[in-house]
Every structure is written in structure tokens, then in C-alpha cells.
ZAKELUM-986312 format. One record per residue (C-alpha): residue number from 1; residue in one letter; chain; x, y, z. Coordinates in Angstrom, 2 decimals, m for minus. Example, Ala and Ser with C-alpha at 12.3 -4.5 7.8 and 13.67 -1.06 7.14 Angstrom:
REM ZAKELUM-986312
@seq 1, type a, mol A, px 12.30, py m4.50, pz 7.80
@seq 2, type s, mol A, px 13.67, py m1.06, pz 7.14
//
This chain:
REM ZAKELUM-986312
@seq 1, type m, mol A, px 118.05, py 77.85, pz 109.91
@seq 2, type f, mol A, px 118.50, py 77.23, pz 106.17
@seq 3, type f, mol A, px 121.24, py 79.82, pz 105.75
@seq 4, type d, mol A, px 123.30, py 78.15, pz 108.47
@seq 5, type d, mol A, px 122.95, py 74.84, pz 106.62
@seq 6, type f, mol A, px 123.92, py 76.51, pz 103.34
@seq 7, type f, mol A, px 127.01, py 78.29, pz 104.65
@seq 8, type r, mol A, px 128.23, py 75.17, pz 106.44
@seq 9, type a, mol A, px 127.94, py 73.31, pz 103.12
@seq 10, type l, mol A, px 129.61, py 76.17, pz 101.25
@seq 11, type g, mol A, px 132.51, py 76.11, pz 103.70
@seq 12, type q, mol A, px 133.21, py 72.48, pz 102.78
@seq 13, type l, mol A, px 133.30, py 72.93, pz 98.99
@seq 14, type g, mol A, px 137.08, py 72.66, pz 99.05
@seq 15, type d, mol A, px 136.83, py 69.13, pz 100.48
@seq 16, type t, mol A, px 138.73, py 66.64, pz 98.31
@seq 17, type r, mol A, px 135.74, py 64.29, pz 98.36
@seq 18, type f, mol A, px 133.47, py 67.05, pz 97.01
@seq 19, type r, mol A, px 135.86, py 67.79, pz 94.14
@seq 20, type k, mol A, px 136.15, py 64.08, pz 93.38
@seq 21, type v, mol A, px 132.37, py 63.80, pz 92.93
@seq 22, type l, mol A, px 132.32, py 66.90, pz 90.71
@seq 23, type w, mol A, px 135.05, py 65.55, pz 88.40
@seq 24, type k, mol A, px 133.36, py 62.16, pz 88.20
@seq 25, type g, mol A, px 130.09, py 63.73, pz 87.12
@seq 26, type l, mol A, px 131.72, py 66.06, pz 84.60
@seq 27, type g, mol A, px 133.97, py 63.35, pz 83.19
@seq 28, type l, mol A, px 131.09, py 60.95, pz 82.57
@seq 29, type t, mol A, px 128.97, py 63.76, pz 81.09
@seq 30, type v, mol A, px 131.63, py 64.95, pz 78.65
@seq 31, type g, mol A, px 132.40, py 61.35, pz 77.66
@seq 32, type l, mol A, px 128.73, py 60.59, pz 76.98
@seq 33, type l, mol A, px 128.13, py 63.77, pz 74.98
@seq 34, type i, mol A, px 131.26, py 63.20, pz 72.88
@seq 35, type a, mol A, px 130.17, py 59.61, pz 72.21
@seq 36, type i, mol A, px 126.67, py 60.73, pz 71.17
@seq 37, type t, mol A, px 128.08, py 63.46, pz 68.91
@seq 38, type w, mol A, px 130.43, py 60.98, pz 67.25
@seq 39, type g, mol A, px 127.60, py 58.47, pz 66.85
@seq 40, type m, mol A, px 125.25, py 61.02, pz 65.29
@seq 41, type t, mol A, px 127.80, py 62.36, pz 62.82
@seq 42, type t, mol A, px 128.82, py 58.80, pz 61.88
@seq 43, type l, mol A, px 125.18, py 57.82, pz 61.33
@seq 44, type v, mol A, px 124.53, py 60.88, pz 59.18
@seq 45, type g, mol A, px 127.69, py 60.16, pz 57.20
@seq 46, type f, mol A, px 126.44, py 56.61, pz 56.61
@seq 47, type l, mol A, px 122.91, py 57.63, pz 55.60
@seq 48, type v, mol A, px 123.73, py 60.69, pz 53.46
@seq 49, type p, mol A, px 125.70, py 59.99, pz 50.27
@seq 50, type d, mol A, px 128.90, py 61.91, pz 49.56
@seq 51, type v, mol A, px 127.60, py 62.89, pz 46.13
@seq 52, type l, mol A, px 123.97, py 63.77, pz 45.41
@seq 53, type t, mol A, px 122.61, py 64.02, pz 41.88
@seq 54, type l, mol A, px 119.72, py 66.43, pz 41.35
@seq 55, type p, mol A, px 117.67, py 66.98, pz 38.18
@seq 56, type w, mol A, px 118.77, py 70.04, pz 36.19
@seq 57, type v, mol A, px 121.50, py 70.65, pz 38.73
@seq 58, type g, mol A, px 123.75, py 67.66, pz 38.35
@seq 59, type e, mol A, px 126.12, py 66.25, pz 40.94
@seq 60, type i, mol A, px 126.66, py 67.99, pz 44.27
@seq 61, type s, mol A, px 129.80, py 66.63, pz 45.88
@seq 62, type f, mol A, px 129.77, py 68.32, pz 49.29
@seq 63, type v, mol A, px 126.40, py 67.03, pz 50.60
@seq 64, type g, mol A, px 127.85, py 64.35, pz 52.88
@seq 65, type g, mol A, px 130.40, py 66.66, pz 54.50
@seq 66, type l, mol A, px 127.81, py 69.42, pz 54.90
@seq 67, type a, mol A, px 125.31, py 67.07, pz 56.56
@seq 68, type m, mol A, px 127.94, py 65.76, pz 58.97
@seq 69, type g, mol A, px 128.99, py 69.32, pz 59.82
@seq 70, type l, mol A, px 125.39, py 70.35, pz 60.50
@seq 71, type a, mol A, px 124.85, py 67.24, pz 62.65
@seq 72, type a, mol A, px 127.96, py 68.05, pz 64.68
@seq 73, type l, mol A, px 126.83, py 71.68, pz 65.10
@seq 74, type v, mol A, px 123.37, py 70.59, pz 66.29
@seq 75, type m, mol A, px 124.90, py 68.17, pz 68.80
@seq 76, type i, mol A, px 127.28, py 70.86, pz 70.12
@seq 77, type v, mol A, px 124.32, py 73.18, pz 70.74
@seq 78, type l, mol A, px 122.32, py 70.36, pz 72.36
@seq 79, type s, mol A, px 125.34, py 69.43, pz 74.48
@seq 80, type a, mol A, px 125.48, py 72.96, pz 75.85
@seq 81, type v, mol A, px 121.80, py 72.72, pz 76.78
@seq 82, type l, mol A, px 122.02, py 69.18, pz 78.18
@seq 83, type m, mol A, px 125.30, py 69.62, pz 80.06
@seq 84, type v, mol A, px 123.72, py 70.66, pz 83.36
@seq 85, type p, mol A, px 120.86, py 68.11, pz 83.61
@seq 86, type v, mol A, px 123.06, py 65.26, pz 82.40
@seq 87, type a, mol A, px 125.88, py 66.26, pz 84.76
@seq 88, type g, mol A, px 123.30, py 66.48, pz 87.53
@seq 89, type a, mol A, px 122.08, py 62.96, pz 86.77
@seq 90, type f, mol A, px 125.60, py 61.54, pz 86.74
@seq 91, type t, mol A, px 126.64, py 63.46, pz 89.84
@seq 92, type g, mol A, px 123.54, py 62.07, pz 91.52
@seq 93, type l, mol A, px 125.15, py 58.63, pz 91.39
@seq 94, type f, mol A, px 127.82, py 59.82, pz 93.82
@seq 95, type l, mol A, px 125.93, py 62.20, pz 96.11
@seq 96, type d, mol A, px 126.08, py 59.60, pz 98.87
@seq 97, type e, mol A, px 129.82, py 60.34, pz 98.97
@seq 98, type v, mol A, px 129.04, py 64.03, pz 99.56
@seq 99, type a, mol A, px 126.71, py 63.18, pz 102.44
@seq 100, type d, mol A, px 129.36, py 60.82, pz 103.86
@seq 101, type a, mol A, px 131.91, py 63.65, pz 103.79
@seq 102, type v, mol A, px 129.49, py 66.04, pz 105.54
@seq 103, type e, mol A, px 128.64, py 63.54, pz 108.25
@seq 104, type a, mol A, px 132.29, py 62.58, pz 108.77
@seq 105, type r, mol A, px 133.25, py 66.21, pz 109.41
@seq 106, type h, mol A, px 130.21, py 67.56, pz 111.24
@seq 107, type y, mol A, px 128.51, py 64.51, pz 112.75
@seq 108, type p, mol A, px 131.35, py 62.12, pz 113.66
@seq 109, type h, mol A, px 129.30, py 60.53, pz 116.45
@seq 110, type l, mol A, px 126.98, py 58.85, pz 113.93
@seq 111, type a, mol A, px 127.40, py 55.21, pz 113.01
@seq 112, type p, mol A, px 128.71, py 54.61, pz 109.46
@seq 113, type n, mol A, px 125.92, py 54.64, pz 106.90
@seq 114, type a, mol A, px 125.27, py 51.50, pz 104.87
@seq 115, type e, mol A, px 126.57, py 51.94, pz 101.32
@seq 116, type q, mol A, px 123.78, py 52.39, pz 98.80
@seq 117, type p, mol A, px 123.73, py 49.66, pz 96.09
@seq 118, type l, mol A, px 124.75, py 50.98, pz 92.66
@seq 119, type t, mol A, px 121.47, py 49.80, pz 91.07
@seq 120, type e, mol A, px 119.47, py 51.78, pz 93.63
@seq 121, type a, mol A, px 121.66, py 54.85, pz 93.11
@seq 122, type i, mol A, px 121.12, py 54.63, pz 89.34
@seq 123, type r, mol A, px 117.37, py 54.23, pz 89.82
@seq 124, type e, mol A, px 117.14, py 57.22, pz 92.16
@seq 125, type s, mol A, px 119.31, py 59.38, pz 89.89
@seq 126, type l, mol A, px 117.37, py 58.52, pz 86.72
@seq 127, type g, mol A, px 114.08, py 59.06, pz 88.52
@seq 128, type f, mol A, px 115.20, py 62.49, pz 89.71
@seq 129, type f, mol A, px 116.48, py 63.36, pz 86.23
@seq 130, type g, mol A, px 113.19, py 62.26, pz 84.64
@seq 131, type v, mol A, px 111.09, py 64.30, pz 87.06
@seq 132, type i, mol A, px 113.16, py 67.45, pz 86.50
@seq 133, type v, mol A, px 113.06, py 67.11, pz 82.70
@seq 134, type g, mol A, px 109.32, py 66.35, pz 82.66
@seq 135, type v, mol A, px 108.27, py 69.19, pz 84.94
@seq 136, type n, mol A, px 110.54, py 71.67, pz 83.16
@seq 137, type l, mol A, px 109.03, py 70.74, pz 79.81
@seq 138, type v, mol A, px 105.62, py 71.64, pz 81.24
@seq 139, type a, mol A, px 107.08, py 74.81, pz 82.73
@seq 140, type l, mol A, px 108.60, py 75.67, pz 79.35
@seq 141, type i, mol A, px 105.10, py 75.78, pz 77.86
@seq 142, type l, mol A, px 103.91, py 78.00, pz 80.72
@seq 143, type f, mol A, px 106.84, py 80.38, pz 80.15
@seq 144, type f, mol A, px 105.01, py 81.73, pz 77.09
@seq 145, type f, mol A, px 102.15, py 82.91, pz 79.30
@seq 146, type v, mol A, px 104.00, py 84.42, pz 82.25
@seq 147, type g, mol A, px 106.35, py 86.77, pz 80.37
@seq 148, type p, mol A, px 108.94, py 88.43, pz 82.62
@seq 149, type l, mol A, px 107.97, py 86.11, pz 85.49
@seq 150, type a, mol A, px 109.46, py 83.12, pz 83.62
@seq 151, type p, mol A, px 112.70, py 83.06, pz 85.68
@seq 152, type v, mol A, px 110.68, py 83.12, pz 88.90
@seq 153, type l, mol A, px 108.58, py 80.20, pz 87.66
@seq 154, type f, mol A, px 111.77, py 78.31, pz 86.79
@seq 155, type w, mol A, px 113.19, py 78.87, pz 90.27
@seq 156, type v, mol A, px 109.99, py 77.99, pz 92.10
@seq 157, type v, mol A, px 109.30, py 74.81, pz 90.12
@seq 158, type n, mol A, px 112.86, py 73.54, pz 90.35
@seq 159, type g, mol A, px 113.07, py 74.68, pz 93.96
@seq 160, type y, mol A, px 110.23, py 72.37, pz 94.90
@seq 161, type l, mol A, px 111.80, py 69.45, pz 93.02
@seq 162, type l, mol A, px 115.32, py 70.00, pz 94.31
@seq 163, type g, mol A, px 114.15, py 70.48, pz 97.88
@seq 164, type r, mol A, px 111.97, py 67.38, pz 97.86
@seq 165, type e, mol A, px 114.49, py 65.05, pz 96.21
@seq 166, type y, mol A, px 117.61, py 66.20, pz 98.06
@seq 167, type f, mol A, px 115.92, py 66.22, pz 101.45
@seq 168, type v, mol A, px 114.45, py 62.74, pz 101.02
@seq 169, type m, mol A, px 117.79, py 61.47, pz 99.72
@seq 170, type a, mol A, px 119.56, py 62.78, pz 102.82
@seq 171, type a, mol A, px 116.85, py 61.51, pz 105.18
@seq 172, type m, mol A, px 116.75, py 58.00, pz 103.70
@seq 173, type r, mol A, px 120.33, py 57.47, pz 104.75
@seq 174, type r, mol A, px 119.10, py 57.38, pz 108.36
@seq 175, type m, mol A, px 115.41, py 56.37, pz 108.17
@seq 176, type e, mol A, px 112.83, py 54.59, pz 106.04
@seq 177, type r, mol A, px 111.30, py 56.34, pz 103.02
@seq 178, type s, mol A, px 107.91, py 56.68, pz 104.74
@seq 179, type e, mol A, px 109.55, py 58.42, pz 107.71
@seq 180, type a, mol A, px 111.58, py 60.63, pz 105.39
@seq 181, type n, mol A, px 108.47, py 61.68, pz 103.48
@seq 182, type a, mol A, px 106.62, py 62.37, pz 106.74
@seq 183, type l, mol A, px 109.46, py 64.58, pz 107.99
@seq 184, type r, mol A, px 109.52, py 66.39, pz 104.65
@seq 185, type s, mol A, px 105.74, py 66.97, pz 104.76
@seq 186, type r, mol A, px 106.01, py 68.56, pz 108.20
@seq 187, type n, mol A, px 108.62, py 71.00, pz 106.89
@seq 188, type t, mol A, px 107.40, py 71.55, pz 103.33
@seq 189, type i, mol A, px 107.68, py 75.35, pz 103.22
@seq 190, type q, mol A, px 111.18, py 75.48, pz 104.70
@seq 191, type i, mol A, px 112.41, py 72.75, pz 102.35
@seq 192, type w, mol A, px 110.77, py 74.43, pz 99.33
@seq 193, type v, mol A, px 112.39, py 77.78, pz 100.15
@seq 194, type a, mol A, px 115.78, py 76.10, pz 100.57
@seq 195, type g, mol A, px 115.31, py 74.29, pz 97.25
@seq 196, type t, mol A, px 114.46, py 77.57, pz 95.54
@seq 197, type f, mol A, px 117.72, py 79.10, pz 96.75
@seq 198, type m, mol A, px 119.44, py 76.04, pz 95.27
@seq 199, type a, mol A, px 117.60, py 76.52, pz 91.96
@seq 200, type i, mol A, px 118.68, py 80.15, pz 91.45
@seq 201, type p, mol A, px 122.33, py 79.22, pz 90.63
@seq 202, type l, mol A, px 120.99, py 76.84, pz 87.96
@seq 203, type s, mol A, px 120.62, py 79.98, pz 85.82
@seq 204, type i, mol A, px 124.35, py 80.79, pz 86.08
@seq 205, type p, mol A, px 126.63, py 78.90, pz 83.65
@seq 206, type l, mol A, px 129.42, py 76.83, pz 85.24
@seq 207, type v, mol A, px 128.20, py 77.71, pz 88.74
@seq 208, type n, mol A, px 125.21, py 75.45, pz 88.07
@seq 209, type l, mol A, px 127.53, py 72.44, pz 87.86
@seq 210, type i, mol A, px 128.19, py 72.51, pz 91.60
@seq 211, type v, mol A, px 124.50, py 72.79, pz 92.55
@seq 212, type p, mol A, px 124.00, py 69.01, pz 93.00
@seq 213, type i, mol A, px 126.97, py 68.82, pz 95.37
@seq 214, type l, mol A, px 126.07, py 71.96, pz 97.29
@seq 215, type g, mol A, px 122.45, py 70.85, pz 97.46
@seq 216, type a, mol A, px 123.32, py 67.39, pz 98.81
@seq 217, type a, mol A, px 125.55, py 68.90, pz 101.49
@seq 218, type t, mol A, px 123.04, py 71.60, pz 102.47
@seq 219, type f, mol A, px 120.13, py 69.20, pz 102.80
@seq 220, type t, mol A, px 122.24, py 66.74, pz 104.77
@seq 221, type h, mol A, px 122.72, py 69.50, pz 107.35
@seq 222, type m, mol A, px 119.04, py 70.41, pz 107.16
@seq 223, type f, mol A, px 117.93, py 66.82, pz 107.72
@seq 224, type h, mol A, px 120.02, py 66.45, pz 110.86
@seq 225, type r, mol A, px 118.80, py 69.80, pz 112.19
@seq 226, type l, mol A, px 115.11, py 68.99, pz 111.58
@seq 227, type a, mol A, px 115.46, py 65.42, pz 112.84
@seq 228, type r, mol A, px 116.86, py 66.71, pz 116.13
@seq 229, type s, mol A, px 113.99, py 69.16, pz 116.54
//
């Protein structure tokens, strides 16, 4: 069942192709966040004068440097918050490589899968990223009303999203979207539970960075198991 799929995926984490996808996602994420931080501090430095003259106070010479420092601090905090979803979005561009590695090792009898066009990969990744951000913003509001059950709500909501998106992504490599959605609908509970187990590590710093890769591998196994049955 699901745990068999998970442990088979976990056993392949040392695969060179898995690590390559992880480093690609992290590299692009760090590069983007550094560029945004530099851009924000530069913009603040341009908009805020170095010296500010106030009535009854006179000239204040450190305003520009202080504003740039605060802007950099805000971006560092935001970067820590955005690291996981942004890395997930970037890693999503290369998850086809993870599925290829899984199928090459465990399902060598299958015909090679047609390479997904980059534009389609970007569209799918951005769509997934947008859904996760949107639903979690709604969940964030609900957190104020559920108290200690907030982590459970986080896991359940993201579990549904992760399960749906990763399963359909894996299935669409071998069938049309309508067929993939039909197969997902027939196995909704199992896929949701599996997605929830994928969502739990999202709460653990650093470990959460491998969730997209582990999820893609796990749901590739799950798709082939459910398709056979």
C-alpha cells in the first residue's frame, strides 16, 4: 500500500538524479531571493535620502543606511518563510526527472516517456504553487479559530493538495488528464492520506526541502500500483 510506495521512494533518495533536482531547485531559489533582496535594498536606498532634515531636530544623517538595513532584515525574514514554497515551485520544474529515475529503476519495461515541454512544466509548477499559497492563506485565517488543532488543519489541507497534484502529475505521464483525474477520484481517500503523510515533514525545517522530490517518487509508485489494479 502507501507505505510500500513511500519506503521504495525513500530508498532511492541517494540517487544522483534526485540530488541533481534538489540542487537545481535550491540554487534557483537562493539566486532569486538574493536578487529580490538586493533589488529591494537598492530601491529603498534610491527612494530614501541619505540625510533627512526634520523641524526642530535638524539633519539626521543615518536615515538612508537605517532604511536599507531594515529592508534587508525584512527580506531575510521573508526569505526564511518563502524558502520552502519557492523551492517547491522551482523543484516542480524538474520533477519529471524524478519520475524518470523511478521508472528507469523500478519499471524498466515501460517505453520512454515523452519529455514535457518547458512551458507546460512552468505552467503546472506555477499553478501548483498558486493553489498551495491561496489555500494556505485561507487556512491561516482559520488557524485563529481552531487553536491547538492548527497543525492538523495544516497537514490535512496540504495533504489534499499535495496528493491531488503529485498523483495527477505522475499519472499524466502515462495517460490523458481526464483519465488521470478519473483514477484519482476512484482513490481519493488513499491519495489524500498519502498526501497528508507528505505534508507532515513540511513542518520540519530543512527536511521540508526534500518533500517535493520524495512526493514525486512516492506518487509515481502509487500511480503504477493503482493503474495495475
